[in-house]
Every structure is written in structure tokens, then in C-alpha cells.
N, C-alpha and C positions, 0 to 999 in steps of 0.2 A: 736633515735632508729628506729622509723618508716621510716625515710629516708633511713636508712641502709637496712632495709627489702625490701623496694621498689627498691632500687638500686640493691640489690642482685637478685631480680626477673628480673629486667630489663637486667642486665648483663647476667644472666643465659639464658634467652630466646633470647636475641639478639645474644649471642654467639652461641646458638644452631641453630639459623637461618642461620648463616654465614658459618659454617664448621661442618662437621660430627664429632660427638663425638665418643669416644671409645665404648660407649654402643650402639650407632646407628650402628657402623660398625659391632659390635658383633651380633646385631639383624639381620642385612642384610645378614651376613654370614650364618645364620641358614637356610635361604631359599634355598641356594645352597649346603648345606651339604648332601652328598650322603647317610649318615647313617640315615637321616630323610626322605628319598624319599618315604618310605612305608606309612608315615602318612601325607605327604604334601597335599594330596587332602582332608584330613579329619579334619585338624586343620590349623588355620592361624599361621604359625610358627613365623612370625615376630611381628605381632600386631593384637589384637582382632578386631580392626576396619576394617581389611581386610577379615573378615569372610564372607563366601558366604551363600546363602539360603540353599544350600545342606548341609553345615556344621552345620547350626542351626537346621536342621530337621533330621539329621542322627540318626537312632535309634539303630545302632550297637554298641556293646561293643568292646573293644580292644582285638585283638587276641594275642597269645604268641609272635609272631614276632613283632607286633606293640608295645607291652609292652616294648620290648628292645629299640625300637626307642623313645618311650615316656620317658624312663629313661634317655637316652642320651640327649634328648631335655630338660628335667628338669634340668640336670646338666649344660647344656650350658646356659639356661635361668638364672640360679643362678649366673653364671659367668657374664652375661650381667647386672644382677641386682647389682652385686658388683661394676662393672664399673660405673653404674648409681649412686650408693651411693657415690663413690669417686668424681664424677662430681658435686654432690650436696653438697659437704662438706662446701661450702661457702653460700649455700642457707639458708633461714630461717628454724629454727628447725621444724616448723609445716609442711613445705613441705617435709623435710627429713623424718619425721615420717610417713607422708601420703604415700610416695613412698615405704618405707620399709613395711608398712602394706599391700599395694597392691601386692608387690612382694611375700610376705608370703602367701597371699590369693591365688595367682596364683599357687604357689607350692602346696598348699593344694588341689586345683582343679585338678592339674596334678596327684597327688597321688590318688585321688578318681577315676580318669580315668584309671590309671594304675591298680588299684585293682579291677576294674570292678564294682565299686559302682555306677557309672554313665555312661551313654552312651556318644558318641561323641557329639550328639546334646545337651544334658544337659550340658556338659562341655562348649560348645560354648555359650549357653545361660547364664550360670553363669559368664563366662568370659566377655561377652558383658555387663552384668549388672555391674560388677566390674569396667570395663573400663569407662562406663558412669558415675558411681559414682566418680571415680577418676577425670575425667575431670570436673565434676561439683564442687567438693571440691577444686580442683586446681584453678578453676575460682573464687570461693568464697574467697580463700586465697589471690589471686591477687587483687580482688576488695577491700578486707579489707586493704591490704597494700597500695593501691592507695588512699583510703578514709582517711587513717590515715596520709597520707603525706599532709602537708599544700599546699593548692591550690593557684595558682597565682590568683590575683583578676581579676574578669571579667571586661570588659570595663566600665560597669556602676559603679563598685565599685572603680575605680581608682580616687583618689582625686588629681586633678590638680588645683593648685591655679589659679583662673581666675583673670587676671589683667584687671581692668576696663579701657577702653580707657580714656586717659586724655582729658579733654575738651581743645579745642583750646583757646589760650589766647583771652580775649575779645578784639575785635577790633571795633572801631567806624566805622560805615558805611562811605564809601568814598563818599563824595558828589562831584558831578561833578562841575567843575568850572562854574561859571555863563556864560551863552552863551548870547552874544549880537549880534544882527543882525541889520545892518544898510541898509536900502533900500533907493534908490534914483530914481527919475523918470526924465528922460531927453528925450526930443523929442518923447514922447509916449512910451518909453521903460522903464520898471522897472528893475533895477539892485539891487540885494541884496548881501551883504557881511556879513558872519558869522565869529565871532571871539571867 
């Protein structure tokens, strides 16, 4: 079961790295949507990680015209969340539930911004906290899935049968053949012959 969870995480994140998903295309389209131009400088339309300092410190509430754009944005983000949910259909249930909860929380923050209960800056701060929490929890889920998967043994744990070298067959030392030397002296010269 844990192998399946880890494989699902791996496939999901590997696939996401290779090609744009429908939810990513949906989120990218928000940036260029002319209906959202009025709030483009006040909220990070695509991703909370793209928020600027100005967005985080904006103390203004939404005007009537901006509220229309916020409502349009909220509907479009809900569509992107549905695409995301479909993409996660093979992901572990914990990840699916986490993503659904974060999408619902984002919709609640948009509703608060729409009604004037919070300012743009408060909205950006809440959204940043929710995104940080999502990333942390997603990391924990991945770490849990990795730790639950059996690990390959480290080099120290690998048991390789060690075959002791075989001793060479016992050999008697080779004795050199006896050497004989014959020397003879003739006419004051000594001549030796070794055999």
C-alpha cells in the first residue's frame, strides 16, 4: 500500500514537472483575463507565492467594481480547483483532502474580501499563511510516504558472501640441483668448470 502511495506521489509530481496540467493552464489564463484587470495589481491571481509587498500591505477594501472582478475570479478559481481535483484522482486520499480543504479555505477568504470583512492586505496575508501551511503539509505527506516505503539497503548493510581465497596447494620447496665445480691449474692458470 505504501509503495502505491509513494508511486502516486512520484507519478503525480513527475508528470506535473514535464507538462502543464489543465489546472495550471487554468491558473495561467487568470493572469491575462481582461475581466480581472481591475484587481490584477491588488491580488496574485495565479498563485499566492507571487504576492508582492504592496499586496501584503494594502489597507484598502474592495470597491463595487472590484467586487465584480473578485466574484469572477472566485468562480474561475473554483473551476481551476475542479481541474486540480480531477488531476489528483489517483493521488493518495490525504493529498486529495488537503487540496480540497485549501481550495475551500481560499474561497472563504475571497468571500471575506468580497464582502469587505477584510482588506486586500489581510486577504494576502491569510492566503500566504494558507499556502505555507499547504506546502508544509504536502511535504510531510510526501516524507511520510517515502519513509513508509522500504528503503534499499545502504552499502554497509549489503551482505555479500565473502569467499576466502583458497590456499595454494602445498608445494615442497624446489631445491636446486647440486652444483659441482671442478677447477684445474695448468701452467699457472686456474680454470674452473661448473656443472
